[in-house]
C-alpha positions as CSV (number, residue, x, y, z in Angstrom):
1,M,-8.9,-5.6,24.0
2,K,-8.3,-4.0,20.7
3,K,-7.1,-0.5,20.9
4,V,-7.9,1.9,18.1
5,L,-5.3,4.4,17.8
6,S,-4.7,7.5,15.5
7,L,-1.2,8.4,15.7
8,S,0.7,11.2,13.8
9,L,3.4,10.0,11.4
10,S,4.4,13.4,10.4
11,M,7.3,13.4,12.6
12,I,8.8,9.8,11.3
13,L,11.9,10.2,9.0
14,A,10.9,8.1,5.6
15,A,14.3,6.4,4.9
16,S,14.3,4.3,1.9
17,V,17.2,2.1,0.5
18,A,17.4,-0.3,-2.4
19,L,15.9,-3.5,-2.5
20,A,18.0,-6.9,-2.0
21,G,17.9,-9.7,-4.4
22,C,15.4,-12.5,-4.2
23,G,15.9,-16.2,-3.6
24,N,15.7,-19.4,-6.1
25,D,12.4,-19.2,-8.2
26,N,12.1,-22.9,-8.1
27,D,11.1,-22.8,-4.3
28,S,7.6,-22.6,-3.1
29,S,8.7,-19.0,-1.9
30,S,11.8,-16.7,-2.2
31,Q,13.6,-14.7,0.4
32,G,16.3,-12.2,0.8
33,S,18.2,-10.3,3.4
34,G,18.9,-6.8,4.3
35,E,22.5,-5.8,3.4
36,G,24.1,-2.6,4.5
37,G,25.8,-1.1,7.7
38,G,24.3,-0.4,11.1
39,S,24.5,2.0,13.8
40,A,27.6,2.0,15.9
41,A,25.6,0.3,18.8
42,E,24.1,-2.7,16.7
43,S,20.6,-4.3,17.5
44,S,20.5,-8.1,17.9
45,A,17.0,-8.1,17.0
46,K,15.7,-9.7,14.0
47,I,12.8,-8.8,12.1
48,G,11.4,-11.1,9.6
49,M,8.8,-10.1,6.8
50,V,6.1,-12.3,4.9
51,T,4.9,-10.7,1.5
52,D,1.4,-11.9,0.1
53,V,1.6,-13.0,-3.5
54,G,2.4,-9.7,-5.1
55,G,5.6,-10.0,-3.9
56,V,8.4,-7.8,-2.7
57,N,8.9,-6.2,-5.8
58,D,5.4,-5.1,-6.4
59,K,6.2,-1.5,-6.7
60,S,3.5,-1.0,-4.1
61,F,2.6,-1.8,-0.4
62,N,5.1,-5.1,-0.3
63,Q,7.9,-3.0,-1.6
64,S,7.4,-0.2,0.8
65,A,7.5,-2.2,3.8
66,W,10.7,-4.0,2.9
67,E,12.5,-0.6,2.1
68,A,11.1,0.3,5.7
69,L,12.9,-2.8,7.2
70,E,16.2,-1.9,5.0
71,A,16.1,1.4,6.8
72,V,15.6,0.0,10.0
73,K,18.6,-2.2,9.3
74,E,20.8,0.8,8.3
75,E,19.7,2.6,11.5
76,T,20.0,0.0,14.3
77,G,22.0,-2.9,12.8
78,A,18.9,-5.1,13.2
79,D,18.8,-8.3,10.9
80,V,16.0,-8.1,8.7
81,K,14.7,-10.7,6.2
82,Y,11.8,-11.3,3.9
83,L,10.2,-14.7,2.6
84,Q,8.0,-14.1,-0.6
85,S,5.0,-16.2,-0.9
86,K,3.9,-17.5,-3.9
87,S,0.5,-18.9,-3.1
88,D,-1.6,-18.8,-0.2
89,A,-0.2,-22.3,0.9
90,D,3.0,-20.5,1.8
91,Y,2.0,-18.1,4.3
92,N,1.8,-20.2,7.3
93,T,5.1,-22.1,6.4
94,N,6.5,-18.6,6.0
95,L,5.6,-17.1,9.2
96,N,6.4,-20.2,10.9
97,T,9.9,-20.4,9.5
98,F,10.6,-16.6,11.3
99,V,8.6,-17.5,14.3
100,K,10.3,-20.7,15.0
101,D,13.7,-19.2,14.5
102,Q,12.7,-16.8,17.4
103,Y,12.6,-13.5,15.3
104,S,12.2,-10.4,17.3
105,L,9.1,-9.4,15.1
106,T,7.4,-11.2,12.1
107,W,5.6,-9.1,9.7
108,G,2.6,-10.2,7.4
109,I,2.1,-7.8,4.4
110,G,-1.4,-7.7,3.6
111,F,-5.2,-8.8,4.1
112,Q,-4.6,-12.1,2.5
113,L,-2.2,-13.2,5.7
114,A,-4.7,-12.3,8.5
115,E,-6.0,-16.0,8.8
116,A,-2.3,-17.4,8.9
117,I,-1.3,-14.7,11.4
118,K,-4.2,-15.3,13.6
119,T,-3.3,-19.3,13.7
120,V,0.5,-18.5,14.0
121,A,-0.1,-16.0,16.9
122,E,-2.6,-18.4,18.7
123,Q,0.1,-21.3,18.5
124,N,3.0,-19.0,19.6
125,P,1.8,-17.1,22.2
126,E,5.4,-15.8,23.2
127,A,6.0,-14.6,19.8
128,K,5.4,-10.9,18.6
129,L,3.5,-10.5,15.1
130,A,2.4,-7.6,12.8
131,I,0.2,-7.2,10.2
132,I,-0.5,-4.7,7.5
133,D,-4.2,-3.9,6.3
134,S,-6.1,-6.3,8.8
135,E,-7.3,-6.8,12.3
136,V,-6.2,-9.7,14.1
137,D,-7.5,-9.5,17.6
138,A,-4.6,-11.5,19.8
139,P,-2.8,-10.4,22.5
140,N,0.6,-10.9,20.8
141,V,-0.3,-9.2,17.3
142,K,-0.1,-5.4,16.3
143,S,-2.5,-4.7,13.5
144,V,-1.9,-1.6,11.4
145,M,-5.0,-0.5,9.1
146,F,-5.2,2.6,6.9
147,A,-8.3,5.0,5.9
148,E,-7.8,4.3,2.1
149,D,-11.2,5.6,1.5
150,Q,-10.2,8.9,2.8
151,G,-7.0,9.1,0.5
152,S,-8.9,7.7,-2.4
153,F,-11.8,10.5,-2.2
154,L,-8.7,13.1,-2.7
155,V,-7.0,11.6,-5.9
156,G,-10.9,11.0,-6.9
157,V,-11.3,14.8,-6.5
158,I,-8.2,15.4,-8.8
159,A,-9.5,12.9,-11.5
160,G,-13.0,14.5,-11.5
161,K,-11.8,18.0,-12.1
162,M,-9.1,16.8,-14.7
163,T,-11.2,14.3,-16.9
164,K,-11.6,15.5,-20.5
165,T,-13.8,12.8,-21.6
166,N,-15.7,12.9,-18.6
167,K,-15.2,9.1,-18.0
168,V,-13.1,7.7,-15.2
169,G,-12.0,4.4,-13.9
170,F,-11.0,2.0,-11.4
171,V,-9.0,-1.4,-11.8
172,G,-8.7,-3.5,-8.5
173,G,-7.0,-6.6,-7.8
174,M,-9.4,-9.4,-5.6
175,E,-12.6,-7.7,-5.0
176,S,-12.5,-7.8,-1.3
177,P,-13.9,-5.2,1.7
178,L,-10.3,-3.6,1.6
179,I,-10.1,-2.7,-2.2
180,K,-13.9,-1.9,-2.2
181,K,-12.8,1.1,0.0
182,F,-10.4,2.3,-2.6
183,E,-13.1,2.0,-5.2
184,I,-15.9,3.7,-3.1
185,G,-13.6,6.6,-1.9
186,F,-12.2,7.5,-5.0
187,R,-15.8,7.4,-6.9
188,E,-17.3,9.6,-3.9
189,G,-14.6,12.1,-4.9
190,V,-15.3,12.1,-8.2
191,K,-18.7,12.8,-7.8
192,A,-18.4,15.5,-5.2
193,V,-16.7,17.6,-7.9
194,N,-17.8,16.4,-11.2
195,P,-21.7,14.3,-10.5
196,D,-22.0,13.9,-14.2
197,A,-18.7,12.2,-14.7
198,Q,-19.2,8.3,-15.7
199,F,-17.2,5.8,-13.3
200,V,-16.3,2.7,-14.5
201,P,-14.9,0.0,-12.2
202,N,-13.0,-3.3,-13.0
203,Y,-11.6,-6.1,-10.8
204,T,-9.0,-8.4,-12.5
205,G,-9.1,-10.9,-9.5
206,A,-5.5,-10.8,-9.1
207,F,-2.5,-9.0,-7.4
208,D,0.3,-10.4,-9.5
209,K,-0.9,-10.5,-13.0
210,P,0.3,-7.7,-15.1
211,D,-1.2,-8.7,-18.3
212,L,-4.6,-8.7,-16.7
213,G,-4.1,-5.1,-15.5
214,K,-2.9,-4.2,-19.2
215,T,-6.2,-6.1,-20.8
216,A,-8.6,-4.1,-18.1
217,A,-6.9,-0.7,-19.2
218,A,-6.9,-1.3,-22.8
219,T,-10.6,-2.1,-22.5
220,M,-11.4,1.0,-20.5
221,Y,-9.3,3.2,-22.6
222,N,-11.1,1.8,-25.6
223,E,-14.4,2.9,-24.1
224,G,-13.2,6.5,-23.7
225,V,-11.8,6.5,-19.8
226,D,-8.9,8.7,-19.8
227,I,-7.8,8.5,-16.0
228,I,-7.6,5.2,-14.2
229,F,-7.0,4.6,-10.6
230,H,-5.7,1.6,-9.8
231,A,-5.4,-0.7,-6.5
232,S,-4.0,-4.2,-7.7
233,G,-0.7,-4.4,-6.6
234,A,1.8,-5.8,-9.3
235,T,-1.1,-6.4,-11.6
236,G,-1.0,-2.4,-11.8
237,T,2.2,-2.6,-13.6
238,G,0.2,-3.5,-16.6
239,V,-2.2,-0.7,-16.7
240,F,0.8,1.6,-16.7
241,N,2.2,0.1,-19.4
242,E,-1.0,0.2,-21.4
243,A,-1.0,4.0,-20.6
244,K,2.3,4.5,-21.5
245,S,1.8,2.6,-25.1
246,R,-1.1,4.6,-25.7
247,K,0.8,7.9,-24.4
248,D,3.3,7.2,-26.7
249,S,1.1,7.0,-29.6
250,G,-0.3,10.6,-28.7
251,Q,-3.3,9.4,-26.6
252,D,-4.1,11.7,-23.6
253,V,-4.5,9.1,-20.9
254,W,-3.3,8.9,-17.3
255,V,-3.0,6.6,-14.5
256,I,-3.4,7.5,-10.7
257,G,-1.0,5.3,-8.6
258,V,-1.5,3.5,-5.4
259,D,0.2,3.2,-2.1
260,K,3.6,4.7,-2.7
261,D,4.5,7.6,-5.2
262,Q,4.4,5.5,-8.3
263,S,5.5,8.6,-10.6
264,L,8.9,7.8,-9.6
265,E,8.7,4.3,-11.0
266,F,6.6,5.0,-14.1
267,G,7.3,8.7,-14.6
268,D,5.4,12.0,-14.6
269,E,4.2,11.4,-18.3
270,I,1.7,8.9,-17.4
271,T,1.3,9.2,-13.4
272,L,-1.3,11.9,-12.8
273,T,-1.1,11.5,-9.1
274,S,-0.9,8.7,-6.7
275,M,-2.8,7.8,-3.4
276,I,-0.1,7.4,-0.6
277,K,-0.4,5.1,2.1
278,K,2.4,5.1,4.5
279,V,3.1,1.6,4.9
280,D,6.5,2.2,4.9
281,E,6.4,4.6,8.1
282,A,4.3,2.5,10.0
283,V,6.7,-0.8,9.4
284,K,9.5,1.4,10.3
285,K,7.7,2.7,13.6
286,V,6.5,-0.6,15.0
287,S,9.6,-2.2,14.1
288,L,11.7,0.2,16.2
289,E,9.0,-0.1,19.0
290,V,9.8,-3.8,19.2
291,I,13.7,-2.8,19.0
292,N,13.2,-0.2,21.6
293,G,11.3,-2.3,24.0
294,T,7.8,-0.6,23.5
295,F,5.7,-2.9,21.5
296,E,2.0,-2.5,22.1
297,P,-0.2,-5.1,20.4
298,G,-3.8,-3.9,19.3
299,L,-5.4,-2.1,16.4
300,E,-3.6,1.3,14.9
301,V,-5.8,3.0,12.4
302,L,-4.0,5.7,10.3
303,D,-6.0,8.2,8.4
304,L,-5.9,11.6,7.1
305,A,-5.8,13.2,10.6
306,A,-2.9,11.1,11.3
307,N,-1.2,11.9,8.0
308,G,-1.4,7.9,7.1
309,V,-3.0,8.6,3.6
310,G,-2.7,11.5,1.3
311,V,-1.8,12.4,-2.0
312,A,2.0,12.5,-3.5
313,E,4.0,15.6,-3.2
314,T,4.8,15.1,-6.7
315,S,1.3,15.9,-7.9
316,T,2.4,19.5,-8.4
317,A,4.0,18.2,-11.7
318,N,0.7,17.4,-13.3
319,V,-2.1,18.9,-11.3
320,P,-2.9,22.5,-11.4
321,A,-2.6,24.6,-8.2
322,D,-6.3,25.4,-8.0
323,V,-7.3,21.9,-8.1
324,L,-4.5,20.9,-5.4
325,E,-6.2,23.9,-3.4
326,L,-9.6,22.2,-3.7
327,V,-8.0,19.0,-2.3
328,D,-6.8,20.5,0.6
329,E,-10.2,22.0,1.2
330,Y,-11.7,18.5,1.1
331,K,-9.1,16.9,3.3
332,E,-10.3,19.4,6.1
333,K,-13.6,18.7,5.3
334,I,-12.9,15.1,5.9
335,I,-10.9,15.3,8.9
336,S,-13.5,17.7,10.6
337,G,-16.2,15.2,9.8
338,E,-18.1,17.5,7.4
339,I,-17.9,14.7,4.9
340,T,-18.2,11.1,5.5
341,I,-17.8,8.5,3.1
342,P,-20.3,5.7,2.8
343,A,-19.3,2.2,3.1
344,E,-21.1,1.3,0.1
């Protein structure tokens, strides 16, 4: 039976450490293992993570998940490792590698791994698995999902209030129910505060193609869009690169980051704000539950009320105080149920 939980993450420490290196690019997948010290009483747990095709250096949710496991290693001494998928065909193989090696927990990062997680879980009922961004209804799987539409609504409020051209854009990766949640939430947030603003969506069809992100952003900026929100994984790097090029030439354009505070990677000069999705805290929390013997399979949904999504704290660098106050007002309206975000 699936369980829908809404758990506060506000008390969880958000530790992060440097990424480990990747393996040989000639293989079908690449791998890395955690480095660094553990606690005095080190855990014997082994936790593995399989990325989607975006890769561990996507500057987005795969990277957040890996940083969380590095933090788990630092705190507990657990052995942590990732396998990087280069295509959909790698998912089953990579998951099975950890399961066959009797890892304490095997993570699948991203909705694209749902089918593979389901298959591996059914074939290995004694194994513990977990997935981000999809629900897999199996007695040995923990599914963690987020209310991306709620967080995206809030950055939509910022875009709607701060656009100077009255034209904002959205760049998505693969068009899917998950990424549509980002688009729809953002669109509704813009409309709530600026119903006259024009909204321009564009899907690149990939999460690992920065060149497609750059092309999509160039087209939008050429058409008068001045703020782009992306939900496209590593493809979004191209959106930031295009914005930087234009900013350097004096054009007043912005990008809204996704999943983590992308201003820390790309700078406040081009990052207006970021929609935070606390994948790192969720991965850390569930991993520690396995280590502590309190792992419970089922579905966990992290929303605004649970502090699972939100707006980057660094937003104060570019967003006026009155706009951030308005964001807080809309946040409370969403939590209270006064505002509901449509599915389409």
